[in-house]
N, C-alpha and C positions, 0 to 999 in steps of 0.2 A: 427457366430454372428458378426455383423458389428459394427464398432465404428466410423462411418463417422462423427458423431457430437461430438466426444470426444475432450476435450480441448487439444491443442498442446502447450507444453512448448516452450517459446521463449527466456527465459533468467532467470537469478537469480541475486538478489542483497541483500547484507547484510549490514545493517546500524548499526554502533556502535557509542558510544560517543554521546548519544542523549540529551546532555545538551543544544544544539542549534538546531534550525529547519534545516532539510535536505530535499532535494527533491528526489523523485524516478527518476531513469533513465530508461525510457521505451524502450524496444527493438523494432525495426521495426516490424510491423504486429501485435503488441499486441492489444487485444480488451478487456482485463480485467486484473486485478492484484489481486493475492491472497496474502494477507498480514497477517502475523502471528506475534504476539507480544510475545517475550520470555524473554527479559532481564529486563524490567521494564515498568510500565504504561506509555503511551504516549498520546498525543493529536494530532489530525490531522485536516487539513482544505483543502477544494478543491476550495475555492473562491479566491485564490491568497494571502490571508492574512497569517500572521505568527502565528502559534499556540503559546500560552503561558501556564502558569500553570493554568490559569482560563478560557481561551477561546479555542474553538475548540472542536471537538468530541472526547470523551475519547475512548481509546482502551487499555484494561487492559491485564496484563500478562495472557497468556493462551487463549486469544480470537483470533479469526480469522475474517478477513474482506475480502469479495470478492467485489472489487471495479470495477464496470462495467459501469460507466458514460463515457462521452467522454474523451478519453485519449489523452495526448499530446498537449493540448492547452496551 
């Protein structure tokens, strides 16, 4: 069985202390990010704006997001 199209891990990042917005650090060659929320509900934005308690897309504890838009802009 061939796995030619299988995703290749490029890195790992753990963010903590999410009381302020933080950016992901993308490794070279990344074409998607798998994001899992484990510590508390968060909000995220991909338009350059800063998420707040009332703005941004919610990502709740236990949810997973596969982000595959244009990375690294």
